[in-house]
C-alpha positions, 0 to 999 in steps of 0.5 A, spaced: 420 348 191 414 345 187 412 339 189 409 338 181 417 336 180 418 332 186 417 325 184 413 321 189 419 317 192 420 324 195 414 327 197 414 320 201 420 321 204 419 328 206 411 325 209 415 319 213 418 325 216 411 326 220 409 320 222 410 321 229 406 327 228 401 324 224 401 317 230 400 323 235 394 326 233 392 320 230 391 316 236 387 324 239 381 324 234 380 316 235 382 314 242 385 308 239 393 306 237 390 301 233 385 305 230 390 311 229 395 307 225 390 305 220 388 313 219 395 314 219 396 309 213 390 313 209 392 319 211 399 318 207 395 314 201 391 320 200 397 325 201 401 321 196 394 321 191 394 329 192 402 331 193 401 336 187 396 340 191 401 342 195 403 349 196 407 350 201 413 345 201 415 348 208 407 347 211 407 340 209 406 338 216 400 342 217 398 340 211 398 332 211 395 334 219 389 337 214 388 331 209 389 327 215 384 331 219 379 330 213 380 323 212 378 323 219 371 326 219 369 322 213 370 316 216 366 318 222 360 321 217 354 316 217 358 312 223 352 310 229 354 308 236 355 300 237 355 296 243 362 291 243 361 286 248 368 285 250 371 278 253 374 279 260 377 286 263 381 289 269 377 289 275 379 295 280 385 294 283 388 290 277 395 294 273 393 296 266 397 293 261 402 294 257 399 297 251 406 296 246 407 303 245 412 305 249 411 313 245 403 312 248 405 310 256 410 315 257 406 320 254 400 318 259 404 317 264 407 325 263 400 328 264 397 328 271 389 327 273 387 333 274 392 336 267 388 330 263 382 332 266 382 340 265 385 339 258 378 333 256 374 338 260 375 343 253 371 343 248 373 339 242 376 345 237 379 348 243 384 342 245 385 340 238 388 348 236 392 347 243 394 340 242 397 343 236 400 349 238 404 346 245 405 339 242 405 338 235 409 345 235 405 348 228 404 355 227 398 359 227 397 359 220 398 351 219 393 350 225 388 355 221 389 349 215 387 344 219 382 347 222 378 349 216 378 355 219 381 363 221 388 364 223 383 370 228 380 363 230 385 360 232 388 366 235 381 366 239 381 358 240 388 358 243 386 365 248 380 360 251 383 355 251 388 357 256 385 361 259 380 356 261 386 350 262 389 355 268 382 357 271 381 349 271 387 348 274 387 353 279 381 351 282 383 343 282 390 347 286 386 350 290 382 343 292 389 340 293 387 335 287 393 336 283 
């Protein structure tokens, strides 16, 4: 099946099936639900413009995530850090306010603090490869497409990420922090 002969409507219907994955990865990339939603919207628009470039419809999810990564990286070029002053804030003892994003809240509470710390301590390429494999369940080939690297590099990143996670979690466990 080639996308060249498929209507834009059919492509959008298939692409929207992967919206949850695009939102999850978007939140990981941006660190913000609002920015992730903007990124997903831009990703879908860009994918629709270029849907005839998709060679294998069975790898739509990986292709969409690769488009998303390119959109994200292009949006970050030339950005400089800026200081934002927010009024108010949470005190040490205040409970965090609900984010209105149940999926994000559930995910945030399912990982232990040690697991979160171990994951965040990984090199970004390792962390992203691990996330795409274990959470998004992409194949090695799809991860290679998303990350723009050879499959062998993906295998190496995953092996190193898993090894580093095990080491960090073992250290946490032996110190009784988990």
